[in-house]
N, C-alpha and C positions, 0 to 999 in steps of 0.2 A: 220932524226929526226922524231921520232913517238910520236904522240900525243895520249897517252893512259891515261884514267882515271884510278885512283887507284881501284883495286878490292877490294870488301868488302868480309869478310868471310860469309859463308853459315849459316844461322840462322836455326836450326832444331826446328821444332815445340814440344812443350812439349807433353810427352806420355800421352795417353788417360786414364782417370781414370777409373776404373771398377765400381765405385759407382757414382751414382744410377745405378741400374740394369735396363735392358729393362724390359717391362711389362710382357713378356712372362715368365721370370723367377720367377716373383712374382706369376703368375698363377700356374706354376709348383710347387713351394713351398707349395702353399695353397692346391693344390691336394694331394700332398705327406703328408701333415699334416692330412688332412681329411682321407685319406686312412689308415694312421698309427692309428688314433683314432678309426676308425670303427673296424679295425682288434683288437685292444686292447679291446674294448667293447664286440666284439664277443667272445674273448677267455675268458674274464672274466665271461660272461653270460654261456659259456660252462662249466668252471670250476665249478661255483656254482650249475648248473644244475646236474653235475655228482657227486657232493659232498656226497649225500646220498649212492650212489652205492660205492664210493670209501671208505667211512667210514665202510660200511657193510663188504667189501671184507677185510679190514684191521683187523676188529674185529675177522672175521672168521679165518683169518690165524694167529693172535697172540694168541688168546684164544681157545684152542681145546675144542669144546663143548663135554659135556659128555651125553647128552640126546637129543633125536629127538626133543623134544619141544623147546629146546633152539634154535636150528636151524631154526625151523619153526618160532619162535618168531622174530629172526633177519630178515628172509625172508619177513615177514609179515611188519615189521617196514620200510624196504627199499622199499617194494611195495607200501606201503601207500604214499610215498614221490612223487610218479608218477601217481597212480591210486586212484580213490575213492573207499571207502569201498563197495559201492554197486556194483561197476564194477568188483569186484573180484569174487562174488558169491561163488561157491563151491571151495575151496581152491586148491585141488589137480588137478582139472580141468584147474583152472586158472594157475597154474604153467605150465601145459602142453602146454595150448594154446599160452603162450608167446614165447616158443620156436620155432626155424625153424623145418620143418617137419622132417629132418634127426635126429636131436637130440631128438625130441619128441618120435621117434620110439625107440630110444636107451634107454631112461629113462621111457618109459611107464611102464615096470614091476615094477620099483623101486617105482613109484608113486602109483601104485595100491596096493603094499605091504605096503607102509607107511600109507596108509588111515586106515589100520587096526592095524599096529604095534603102531601107536602113542598112542593108548588106552591100550597097554599091560603095564605090569610092567617093571620097568627100567632094569631089568636083562635081559629081552628078547629083549630089544630095542638096547642093547650094539652092536650086530653083524651089525645093520643097520646105526649106527651113522656114520662111516667113509665113506660109499658109499653115504650117504646123504648129507654129508659134501662137497664131492667132486661134487655132483650135485649141491649144493647150489653154489659153486664157479662158476661154468659153467653157472648157471641160471643168476647170478648176471652179468656176463661178457656179456652173450648173449641176455638177456631179458630186461636189464635196460640201459638206458631209452627207453621207447617204441619208436619203429621206425615210426609206423603208427600213425598219429594224431588222427584217430578215436578211438584208443584204450584207450585214456586218456579222463577222464571227469574231468571238472574243480570243484574244491571244494571236501571237505571230509565230510563224515557223522560223 
């Protein structure tokens, strides 16, 4: 005869809850939200900073200009969004100075001719409108916004 006590069933502990989280997860969530907000603010600032350039390119592509002065006006409006009037100085030199050296050499003859062509009658300007329009697109894409902080001056005249 054996004297054995009755065996009780094994009681399993309840499963551990996932909430509340450990402090490290809260810290990771806070860092992720901060990085996300900084990225969104940076993207919004860049979007707003590039808006004048984007609008000028859009206008140049949608409405084919018929005169050299129309393209010059569009370029001046876009440039004034990033540079002060005093910083621009002589217009044709300003345009050339904003380009990288390789493009500056490519477009230098066009800019020299445009300095005199812009004062000619419209009939003589017609042959220069399309090359100047192509230059304007390149200039807007390459020169704006300025890459060097010393090229811009706060405030406009």
